ZAVOGU-658256 format. One line per 4 residues: their letters; for each residue x, y, z of N, C-alpha, C. Coordinates in Angstrom, 3 decimals. Layout:
N
a	X Y Z X Y Z X Y Z; ...
This chain:
180
xxxx	3.843 28.203 52.095 4.582 26.963 51.921 4.317 26.436 50.505; 5.370 26.041 49.766 5.169 25.558 48.406 4.465 24.209 48.398; 3.725 23.983 47.329 3.016 22.709 47.184 4.002 21.603 46.829; 3.546 20.368 46.923 4.389 19.234 46.560 4.770 19.282 45.090
xxxx	3.854 19.769 44.233 4.157 19.876 42.807 5.320 20.824 42.577; 5.342 21.945 43.288 6.429 22.908 43.144 7.735 22.305 43.633; 7.701 21.567 44.738 8.904 20.934 45.254 9.414 19.879 44.290; 8.528 19.075 43.722 8.917 18.054 42.758 9.533 18.701 41.529
xxxx	8.926 19.784 41.043 9.454 20.480 39.877 10.843 21.033 40.163; 11.064 21.581 41.340 12.364 22.132 41.699 13.429 21.040 41.732; 13.082 19.864 42.238 14.022 18.760 42.273 14.373 18.332 40.852; 13.378 18.267 39.956 13.622 17.854 38.575 14.471 18.870 37.820
xxxx	14.447 20.138 38.234 15.200 21.176 37.557 16.664 21.207 38.010; 16.969 20.626 39.165 18.322 20.624 39.687 19.176 19.659 38.881; 20.351 20.091 38.397 21.221 19.164 37.666 21.596 17.962 38.518; 21.648 16.816 37.894 21.940 15.557 38.567 23.376 15.165 38.264
xxxx	24.094 14.769 39.294 25.455 14.273 39.124 25.511 12.876 39.704; 25.917 11.904 38.911 25.944 10.503 39.325 27.361 10.126 39.741; 27.458 9.439 40.872 28.771 9.053 41.397 29.361 7.829 40.696; 28.515 6.876 40.293 29.021 5.624 39.729 28.761 5.578 38.228
xxxx	29.840 5.662 37.483 29.760 5.659 36.026 30.599 4.512 35.485; 29.995 3.721 34.628 30.719 2.664 33.929 31.006 3.200 32.527; 32.290 3.231 32.164 32.700 3.697 30.840 33.525 2.615 30.160; 33.113 2.233 28.972 33.829 1.225 28.200 34.141 -0.021 29.032
xxxx	33.175 -0.455 29.819 33.303 -1.680 30.587 34.078 -1.575 31.885; 34.464 -0.369 32.282 35.225 -0.183 33.522 34.609 0.920 34.364; 34.868 0.863 35.665 34.401 1.912 36.562 35.239 3.151 36.316; 34.586 4.249 35.962 35.301 5.505 35.686 35.822 6.084 36.993
xxxx	37.018 6.647 36.942 37.626 7.257 38.128 36.826 8.469 38.571; 36.261 9.195 37.610 35.436 10.344 37.940 34.399 10.565 36.852; 33.390 11.337 37.186 32.330 11.682 36.251 32.180 13.193 36.274; 32.713 13.843 35.286 32.665 15.305 35.252 31.298 15.835 34.817
xxxx	30.539 15.037 34.073 29.284 15.498 33.478 28.127 15.457 34.472; 27.287 16.495 34.398 26.020 16.472 35.123 24.905 16.394 34.084; 23.725 16.049 34.533 22.562 15.940 33.658 21.540 16.959 34.129; 21.129 17.837 33.219 20.114 18.837 33.537 18.854 18.543 32.731
xxxx	17.730 18.458 33.426 16.450 18.203 32.768 15.685 19.502 32.524; 16.257 20.627 32.899 15.622 21.938 32.751 15.713 22.374 31.288; 14.574 22.442 30.619 14.536 22.802 29.206 14.563 24.309 28.964; 14.534 25.090 30.041 14.447 26.551 29.911 15.775 27.271 30.098
xxxx	16.627 26.765 30.980 17.849 27.502 31.324 19.058 26.583 31.317; 20.197 27.134 30.939 21.438 26.374 30.962 21.907 26.212 32.404; 22.439 25.057 32.738 22.925 24.843 34.110 24.250 25.576 34.326; 24.513 25.926 35.559 25.800 26.541 35.897 26.913 25.509 35.858
xxxx	26.603 24.274 36.271 27.599 23.203 36.265 27.926 22.807 34.830; 29.203 22.627 34.566 29.637 22.193 33.246 30.738 21.171 33.419; 30.913 20.262 32.495 30.088 20.006 31.324 28.735 19.419 31.729; 27.764 19.550 30.813 26.402 19.125 31.142 25.670 18.575 29.927
xxxx	24.886 17.557 30.194 23.918 17.078 29.212 22.651 17.886 29.446; 22.112 18.464 28.379 20.919 19.311 28.481 19.866 18.821 27.489; 18.595 19.136 27.718 17.546 18.722 26.778 17.891 19.120 25.339; 17.447 18.301 24.421 17.798 18.440 23.006 17.574 19.842 22.459
xxxx	16.420 20.434 22.720 16.138 21.767 22.162 17.105 22.813 22.702; 17.475 22.690 23.963 18.422 23.631 24.555 19.816 23.435 23.954; 20.209 22.191 23.741 21.500 21.915 23.099 21.520 22.450 21.667; 20.412 22.233 20.930 20.361 22.714 19.543 20.516 24.222 19.466
xxxx	19.996 24.936 20.448 20.105 26.397 20.468 21.488 26.865 20.918; 22.288 25.957 21.472 23.607 26.324 22.009 24.702 25.367 21.543; 24.646 24.920 20.306 25.595 23.932 19.797 27.029 24.417 19.780; 27.225 25.722 19.831 28.586 26.254 19.822 29.282 26.122 21.175
xxxx	28.540 25.759 22.225 29.101 25.584 23.561 29.620 24.155 23.688; 30.939 23.986 23.684 31.548 22.659 23.724 31.369 21.929 25.052; 30.882 22.622 26.059 30.668 21.989 27.358 29.234 21.484 27.526; 28.476 21.521 26.439 27.100 21.016 26.455 26.978 19.856 25.479
xxxx	26.136 18.901 25.829 25.840 17.771 24.960 24.351 17.469 25.089; 23.761 16.857 24.061 22.308 16.618 24.096 21.889 15.481 25.021; 20.757 15.701 25.660 20.066 14.696 26.465 18.801 14.334 25.694; 18.712 13.083 25.265 17.553 12.627 24.505 16.585 11.914 25.441
xxxx	15.323 12.304 25.382 14.298 11.609 26.137 13.938 10.328 25.398; 13.297 9.415 26.078 12.992 8.124 25.468 11.981 8.226 24.329; 11.272 9.346 24.235 10.310 9.510 23.139 10.864 10.340 21.981; 12.163 10.548 21.940 12.789 11.296 20.846 12.633 10.529 19.542
xxxx	12.166 11.225 18.518 12.058 10.623 17.190 13.320 10.963 16.412; 14.089 9.938 16.084 15.343 10.155 15.369 15.083 10.224 13.866; 14.960 11.431 13.368 14.804 11.639 11.933 16.185 11.674 11.289; 16.224 11.610 9.983 17.498 11.695 9.269 18.189 13.017 9.566
xxxx	17.414 14.092 9.591 17.977 15.415 9.885 18.574 15.461 11.296; 17.840 14.959 12.279 18.346 14.959 13.649 19.562 14.048 13.773; 19.529 12.898 13.129 20.676 11.990 13.158 21.929 12.655 12.632; 21.798 13.432 11.563 22.941 14.159 11.011 23.432 15.232 11.971
xxxx	22.508 15.938 12.605 22.874 16.982 13.563 23.610 16.388 14.759; 23.141 15.252 15.238 23.733 14.632 16.426 25.141 14.102 16.180; 25.501 13.865 14.937 26.862 13.399 14.631 27.912 14.378 15.128; 27.547 15.666 15.236 28.486 16.682 15.695 28.603 16.786 17.200
xxxx	27.810 16.030 17.940 27.844 16.097 19.401 29.040 15.316 19.940; 29.685 15.856 20.961 30.830 15.163 21.569 30.382 13.926 22.339; 29.184 13.958 22.857 28.595 12.836 23.596 27.084 13.010 23.536; 26.361 11.931 23.768 24.896 11.966 23.788 24.435 11.163 24.997
xxxx	23.523 11.729 25.773 22.913 11.002 26.882 21.496 10.604 26.479; 21.116 9.394 26.835 19.760 8.903 26.582 19.135 8.598 27.937; 17.996 9.236 28.198 17.346 9.101 29.493 16.455 7.865 29.544; 16.579 7.121 30.642 15.688 6.012 30.956 14.827 6.472 32.124
xxxx	13.588 6.929 31.857 12.751 7.449 32.938 12.300 6.356 33.910; 12.265 5.116 33.435 11.917 3.957 34.261 12.639 2.755 33.667; 13.026 1.814 34.518 13.753 0.657 33.995 12.904 -0.174 33.047; 11.591 -0.003 33.092 10.694 -0.744 32.208 10.532 -0.092 30.837
xxxx	11.114 1.081 30.639 11.007 1.806 29.372 12.210 1.455 28.501; 12.006 0.647 27.483 13.098 0.171 26.646 13.383 0.980 25.400; 12.719 2.110 25.223 12.908 2.888 23.990 14.329 3.422 23.847; 15.027 3.618 24.948 16.402 4.110 24.900 17.342 3.142 24.192
xxxx	17.064 1.847 24.297 17.879 0.851 23.594 17.801 1.080 22.085; 16.604 1.331 21.611 16.396 1.569 20.181 17.101 2.838 19.742; 17.028 3.879 20.549 17.695 5.133 20.208 19.192 4.906 20.047; 19.804 4.202 20.989 21.244 3.948 20.912 21.597 3.122 19.682
xxxx	20.816 2.096 19.422 21.117 1.227 18.280 20.977 1.994 16.960; 19.944 2.831 16.860 19.779 3.638 15.651 20.924 4.639 15.486; 21.327 5.263 16.570 22.441 6.208 16.495 23.696 5.526 15.955; 23.970 4.329 16.414 25.176 3.599 15.979 25.032 3.052 14.555
xxxx	23.936 2.355 14.292 23.827 1.625 13.027 23.282 2.445 11.871; 22.261 3.230 12.097 21.654 3.977 10.999 22.374 5.303 10.755; 22.780 5.973 11.834 23.342 7.314 11.697 24.847 7.368 11.885; 25.484 6.249 12.183 26.936 6.163 12.231 27.595 6.973 13.332
xxxx	26.894 7.190 14.432 27.483 7.965 15.527 28.567 7.133 16.209; 29.748 7.718 16.388 30.874 6.983 16.964 31.304 7.495 18.336; 30.711 8.577 18.809 31.089 9.130 20.111 30.437 8.385 21.268; 30.570 8.962 22.451 30.001 8.346 23.651 28.479 8.457 23.651
xxxx	27.828 7.332 23.908 26.389 7.324 24.174 26.251 6.843 25.615; 25.649 7.694 26.448 25.553 7.430 27.886 24.105 7.202 28.305; 23.872 6.108 29.013 22.559 5.842 29.591 22.478 6.558 30.934; 21.408 7.339 31.133 21.205 8.060 32.390 19.778 7.816 32.870
xxxx	19.540 8.107 34.126 18.199 7.939 34.684 18.104 6.681 35.512; 17.085 5.889 35.256 16.810 4.679 36.030 17.593 3.505 35.442; 18.914 3.536 35.631 19.813 2.541 35.046 20.187 1.516 36.114; 19.805 0.256 35.851 20.043 -0.833 36.788 21.118 -1.774 36.273
xxxx	21.755 -2.480 37.188 22.809 -3.440 36.857 22.320 -4.459 35.835; 21.088 -4.932 35.981 20.550 -5.967 35.084 20.507 -5.532 33.625; 20.509 -4.246 33.359 20.361 -3.736 32.002 21.691 -3.526 31.275; 22.792 -3.516 31.981 24.059 -3.045 31.422 24.546 -3.829 30.209
xxxx	24.468 -5.147 30.249 24.931 -5.935 29.113 24.114 -5.615 27.866; 22.802 -5.497 28.027 21.941 -5.165 26.888 22.233 -3.756 26.379; 22.486 -2.841 27.301 22.814 -1.470 26.893 24.083 -1.453 26.048; 25.099 -2.155 26.508 26.364 -2.196 25.755 26.135 -2.806 24.376
xxxx	25.342 -3.857 24.298 25.080 -4.526 23.028 24.308 -3.637 22.053; 23.548 -2.681 22.588 22.787 -1.753 21.745 23.577 -0.509 21.379; 24.750 -0.333 21.943 25.589 0.787 21.538 25.972 1.771 22.625; 25.513 1.564 23.846 25.910 2.464 24.926 27.364 2.188 25.296
xxxx	28.141 3.248 25.428 29.532 3.107 25.847 29.727 3.541 27.293; 28.717 4.193 27.874 28.784 4.631 29.273 27.401 4.490 29.898; 27.389 4.115 31.168 26.138 3.950 31.891 26.288 4.574 33.270; 25.434 5.546 33.558 25.432 6.207 34.864 24.457 5.458 35.759
xxxx	24.984 4.723 36.720 24.166 3.861 37.562 23.282 4.651 38.517; 22.094 4.124 38.746 21.217 4.683 39.762 21.937 4.561 41.112; 21.690 5.490 42.021 22.423 5.570 43.288 22.432 4.289 44.104; 21.378 3.491 44.036 21.324 2.285 44.863 21.980 1.069 44.208
xxxx	22.592 1.252 43.044 23.251 0.154 42.336 24.743 0.135 42.683; 25.284 -1.050 42.893 26.675 -1.200 43.310 27.587 -1.377 42.089; 28.643 -0.589 41.997 29.523 -0.673 40.833 30.193 -2.040 40.659; 30.498 -2.722 41.757 31.119 -4.047 41.651 30.157 -5.030 40.982
xxxx	28.879 -4.945 41.348 27.863 -5.789 40.713 27.737 -5.449 39.232; 27.853 -4.178 38.917 27.750 -3.737 37.521 28.877 -4.322 36.674; 30.075 -4.300 37.193 31.210 -4.844 36.442 31.063 -6.344 36.243; 30.567 -7.051 37.266 30.317 -8.496 37.113 29.239 -8.752 36.063
xxxx	28.197 -7.937 36.069 27.096 -8.114 35.117 27.562 -7.913 33.681; 28.477 -7.000 33.480 28.971 -6.739 32.124 29.777 -7.913 31.570; 30.311 -8.735 32.449 31.130 -9.865 32.014 30.470 -11.216 32.275; 29.166 -11.216 32.515 28.454 -12.446 32.859 28.311 -13.402 31.674
xxxx	28.259 -12.889 30.465 28.040 -13.733 29.283 29.272 -13.703 28.382; 29.780 -14.879 28.060 30.949 -14.948 27.180 30.547 -15.221 25.735; 29.340 -15.775 25.536 28.858 -16.108 24.199 27.440 -15.570 24.059; 27.161 -14.991 22.892 25.818 -14.471 22.614 25.338 -15.051 21.283
xxxx	24.080 -15.421 21.239 23.536 -15.998 20.015 23.177 -14.938 18.982; 22.666 -13.796 19.437 22.196 -12.760 18.530 23.327 -11.794 18.142; 23.074 -11.059 17.078 24.007 -10.009 16.688 23.767 -8.778 17.565; 24.726 -7.870 17.540 24.564 -6.591 18.225 25.401 -5.550 17.491
xxxx	25.554 -4.368 18.059 26.263 -3.309 17.336 27.750 -3.619 17.165; 28.301 -4.487 17.998 29.715 -4.842 17.874 29.925 -6.154 17.124; 29.052 -7.103 17.347 29.166 -8.425 16.720 28.098 -8.557 15.646; 28.529 -8.525 14.392 27.601 -8.499 13.264 27.224 -9.893 12.771
xxxx	27.864 -10.925 13.297 27.595 -12.281 12.841 27.018 -13.102 13.998; 25.863 -13.719 13.766 25.225 -14.536 14.785 26.055 -15.791 15.053; 25.886 -16.382 16.212 26.664 -17.557 16.607 26.484 -18.700 15.611; 25.249 -18.946 15.156 25.032 -20.042 14.207 25.753 -19.770 12.889
xxxx	25.852 -18.496 12.505 26.581 -18.152 11.273 28.081 -18.409 11.432; 28.612 -18.115 12.595 30.023 -18.390 12.872 30.276 -19.890 12.801; 29.365 -20.672 13.391 29.534 -22.119 13.388 29.457 -22.690 11.966; 28.539 -22.148 11.147 28.428 -22.592 9.755 29.693 -22.275 8.984
xxxx	30.221 -21.084 9.182 31.440 -20.653 8.497 32.623 -21.544 8.907; 32.694 -21.842 10.207 33.800 -22.651 10.724 33.737 -24.094 10.231; 32.527 -24.601 9.959 32.386 -26.000 9.545 32.628 -26.193 8.054; 32.696 -25.118 7.298 32.920 -25.264 5.836 34.332 -24.997 5.464
């Protein structure tokens, strides 16, 4: 009988397909992409997000896109390489791990990435507005999250004080400009 460690490893190697995907602020009709955490072998399911090193070794395969872990160091060289990706997934291993927000913001602002950036992993409704503000264009919800709640959360705030990847002028700056 296999040990629990072997069973856990087998589960982590199985490609993950999420049913509820929010794309550009709307519930996507379907989600063709799966997420594979297996760094050794390409998944049979396509299209697929695969670990960065596996994607780098197979960049000519248009049905693969990079999966960035939250500890990925975005160097200038890597930022340039990622510009050629059709989409990029950023893994949130736990909802308390905020490094993925920084990765998305750097991809958009420092490296000029304009394609889809998808949040995957432990993605909760409470995080969606912040994810969008940091540059995520798609969010694959954790199975226990309700898509209707997600859509409401994305539209909960009509005014924001801080800047983000879409709004480059802070609210106080807008008010100053309007008063002069």
